[in-house]
C-alpha positions in Angstrom: 53.6 100.2 -33.5 53.6 101.8 -29.9 53.2 98.1 -27.2 52.5 99.2 -23.5 53.3 95.4 -21.7 51.6 95.4 -18.3 54.2 93.9 -16.4 58.1 94.0 -16.6 59.6 90.9 -14.7 57.5 88.3 -16.3 58.4 85.1 -18.3 56.3 86.9 -20.7 57.2 90.7 -21.0 61.3 89.8 -20.5 61.1 87.4 -23.5 59.5 90.3 -25.6 61.9 92.8 -24.6 64.6 90.4 -26.2 62.2 89.4 -29.3 61.4 92.2 -30.0 63.2 94.9 -32.5 60.1 96.3 -35.2 58.0 98.3 -32.0 58.5 100.8 -29.3 57.9 98.6 -25.8 57.3 100.6 -23.4 56.8 98.6 -19.8 53.9 99.0 -17.1 54.3 97.4 -13.8 54.5 98.2 -9.8 54.1 100.6 -8.2 53.2 102.5 -11.1 51.1 100.4 -12.1 48.8 97.8 -10.6 46.2 96.2 -11.7 43.8 96.1 -8.4 44.3 99.3 -9.5 41.8 100.2 -12.3 42.2 104.4 -11.5 45.8 104.3 -12.3 45.3 101.3 -15.3 43.3 104.0 -16.9 45.7 106.8 -16.4 48.9 104.9 -17.4 47.1 104.0 -20.7 46.0 107.4 -21.4 49.1 109.1 -21.0 51.3 106.4 -22.8 49.1 105.8 -25.8 49.9 102.5 -27.6 48.4 101.2 -30.0 48.4 97.7 -28.5 48.6 96.2 -25.6 49.5 93.5 -24.4 47.7 91.9 -21.3 50.7 89.6 -19.7 50.3 90.1 -16.1 48.7 88.3 -13.9 48.3 86.7 -10.4 49.4 83.9 -11.2 49.8 81.5 -7.7 47.7 79.2 -8.4 48.0 77.6 -4.8 47.8 80.7 -2.9 44.9 82.2 -4.7 42.8 78.9 -3.3 43.7 81.0 0.0 43.3 84.3 -2.0 40.4 84.3 -4.3 39.5 88.1 -3.7 42.4 89.1 -4.7 42.6 86.6 -7.5 39.5 87.4 -9.0 40.3 91.4 -8.9 43.8 91.0 -10.5 42.9 88.3 -13.2 39.2 88.8 -13.4 38.6 91.8 -13.2 41.4 93.9 -14.3 41.5 93.0 -18.0 37.9 94.6 -18.5 39.1 97.8 -17.4 42.3 97.5 -19.6 39.6 96.8 -21.9 37.8 99.9 -22.0 40.6 101.8 -21.3 42.0 101.0 -24.8 39.2 101.4 -26.4 39.0 104.8 -25.5 42.0 105.6 -27.4 41.7 103.2 -30.0 44.0 100.2 -28.8 44.4 97.3 -29.3 44.5 94.5 -26.7 46.6 90.9 -26.8 45.5 89.3 -23.7 47.6 85.8 -22.5 45.0 83.6 -20.4 45.4 79.6 -19.5 44.4 75.9 -20.3 43.0 75.9 -17.0 39.7 77.1 -18.3 39.4 73.8 -18.7 38.0 70.7 -16.9 41.4 68.7 -18.0 38.8 65.3 -18.8 39.7 63.3 -22.1 42.8 63.3 -24.0 42.6 65.0 -27.0 43.9 68.7 -27.4 41.5 71.2 -26.3 40.6 73.2 -29.2 39.0 76.9 -28.7 35.2 76.3 -28.7 35.4 73.7 -26.1 33.3 73.8 -23.4 34.8 75.6 -20.4 35.0 74.3 -16.5 37.7 75.7 -14.4 38.3 73.4 -11.7 40.2 75.8 -9.2 40.1 79.7 -8.0 43.5 80.4 -10.2 41.2 79.0 -13.8 37.9 80.3 -12.6 39.3 84.2 -12.2 41.8 83.8 -15.4 38.3 82.6 -17.9 36.3 85.8 -16.1 39.2 87.9 -17.0 38.5 86.6 -20.6 34.9 87.6 -20.1 35.8 90.8 -19.4 37.6 91.8 -21.5 35.3 90.3 -24.9 33.0 92.9 -22.9 34.9 95.6 -23.0 34.5 97.2 -25.9 38.0 97.1 -27.3 38.9 95.3 -30.2 41.2 91.8 -28.4 42.7 88.2 -28.7 43.3 86.1 -26.1 45.5 84.2 -25.9 45.8 80.6 -23.8 48.8 79.0 -23.4 50.8 76.2 -21.5 53.4 75.1 -19.0 55.4 78.5 -19.7 59.3 77.9 -19.0 62.3 80.3 -20.1 65.4 80.8 -19.4 63.8 83.9 -16.5 62.2 84.0 -13.4 61.1 80.6 -11.9 59.6 77.7 -14.0 59.4 74.2 -13.5 63.0 73.9 -16.1 64.4 76.0 -13.2 63.2 74.5 -10.7 64.4 70.8 -12.4 67.8 71.8 -13.1 68.4 73.3 -9.2 67.4 70.0 -7.8 69.3 67.9 -10.3 72.0 69.7 -8.6 71.6 68.1 -4.8 69.6 64.6 -5.8 70.1 61.9 -7.3 66.2 61.6 -8.2 63.2 62.9 -8.2 59.4 61.4 -8.1 57.6 63.6 -10.9 54.2 63.6 -11.3 53.2 61.0 -15.1 49.1 60.8 -14.9 49.2 65.5 -16.1 49.7 65.8 -20.0 50.0 69.6 -21.8 52.4 71.3 -23.9 55.4 73.0 -22.6 55.6 76.4 -24.5 58.5 78.5 -24.3 58.1 82.4 -23.5 60.1 83.4 -26.0 58.1 81.4 -28.5 55.1 83.2 -26.8 57.0 86.7 -27.3 57.2 85.6 -30.8 53.9 84.6 -30.9 52.7 88.4 -30.0 54.9 90.0 -32.1 53.4 88.0 -35.3 50.0 89.1 -34.2 51.2 92.9 -33.9 53.2 92.3 -36.9 49.7 91.6 -38.7 47.5 93.9 -36.8 49.9 97.1 -37.5 49.2 96.3 -41.8 45.4 94.5 -41.3 43.8 95.7 -37.6 41.2 93.7 -39.0 42.7 89.9 -39.0 41.4 87.7 -36.3 40.2 90.3 -34.1 38.0 90.0 -31.9 38.7 85.6 -31.7 40.1 83.0 -28.8 43.0 81.5 -29.9 45.6 78.5 -28.6 49.1 79.2 -28.8 51.0 76.3 -27.0 54.5 74.2 -28.0 54.5 72.0 -30.7 54.0 68.4 -29.2 52.3 67.2 -26.0 54.7 65.1 -22.7 53.8 64.4 -19.1 55.3 66.3 -16.3 58.0 62.9 -15.5 58.7 62.6 -18.8 59.1 66.6 -19.5 62.1 66.6 -16.6 63.7 63.7 -18.5 63.9 65.3 -21.4 65.2 68.6 -19.4 68.0 66.1 -17.6 68.2 64.9 -21.4 69.2 67.8 -22.2 71.4 69.5 -19.5 73.8 66.2 -19.8 74.5 66.9 -23.0 75.7 70.5 -21.6 78.0 68.4 -18.6 75.3 70.2 -16.3 72.8 68.4 -13.0 70.9 65.6 -14.2 69.5 63.3 -11.7 66.8 59.5 -12.4 62.8 60.2 -12.1 60.3 58.1 -11.2 56.8 59.2 -12.4 54.2 59.0 -9.7 50.7 59.7 -9.7 49.1 62.8 -9.1 47.7 61.8 -6.1 51.1 60.8 -4.7 51.7 64.5 -4.9 48.8 66.4 -4.2 48.2 70.2 -3.6 45.7 73.0 -2.6 44.7 73.4 -5.9 43.9 70.8 -8.5 45.7 70.8 -11.8 44.3 69.4 -14.8 44.7 66.2 -15.9 44.7 67.3 -20.3 46.2 70.4 -20.9 47.0 69.6 -24.2 46.4 72.6 -26.7 45.2 72.9 -30.5 46.9 75.7 -32.0 45.9 74.9 -35.2 43.7 78.2 -35.2 46.3 80.3 -34.6 48.4 78.8 -36.8 46.2 79.4 -39.8 44.8 83.6 -39.0 48.6 84.2 -38.6 50.6 81.7 -40.6 53.1 81.3 -37.3 53.4 77.8 -35.5 55.5 77.3 -31.8 58.4 75.4 -32.8 58.5 71.6 -31.4 58.7 71.2 -27.8 61.8 69.7 -27.5 63.6 72.3 -29.4 62.8 75.2 -27.8 63.6 73.4 -24.8 67.3 72.5 -26.1 67.9 76.7 -26.5 66.9 77.4 -22.8 68.7 74.6 -21.4 71.5 75.6 -23.4 71.2 79.3 -22.1 70.8 78.1 -19.0 74.2 76.5 -18.5 76.1 78.9 -20.7 
């Protein structure tokens, strides 16, 4: 398949570039491709004529979105609809990445795709609007919600913890927010699994929303401890972690207390499951310290 990937330097885009071996990938990013420019979106898609579009680029500055709601909505909420309409015009399908932030974070059970949404911040609200815009665009699509993304690329929690441990003996990390750490490399594998299925059966699992996240859940403090344990195995930086409530680490945008995602529907539909988050973390830390 010919696959157009929005974004070039993002964690998922770079992971796709590394993991892909079967498809032709074309990356579209600023300044040539701007999610705030609907005319440019349509022109790029028409010129590229992909079989599949991976809609990976987004406005991801969660706190900043509270100060820039219009821009966040334009990029996260409106652009997926433009991508979908342009895709429908040429008969391309769309794989769109979304987020656990579409939920309010209540309860302790892993969220299923049919659970009621209720974003508690601008970022989550705009991502939910983008899901709805894509679903109404007329394109063949699948939405993949994921969470707590990290990788050897870009900026993420794993890299931040390792950097801080290089200069500190102890860190305070929130212990009452739970989720599934998810490697962007695993997300890339999942996206490529869908592409492989759709190359043979274009209707398989189409026009549905899915969750895909690392197998198993944890909280941020224990995630940090796991990072440092892996780092210590390789002689890398490590430090003590004290768990604190989120109330002691205020942020402009509220974060969901429960970001656990149930990924069973994706596995059943496409025959692909994420590894245990600890195993993927081990691979990433080894690479970062290698």
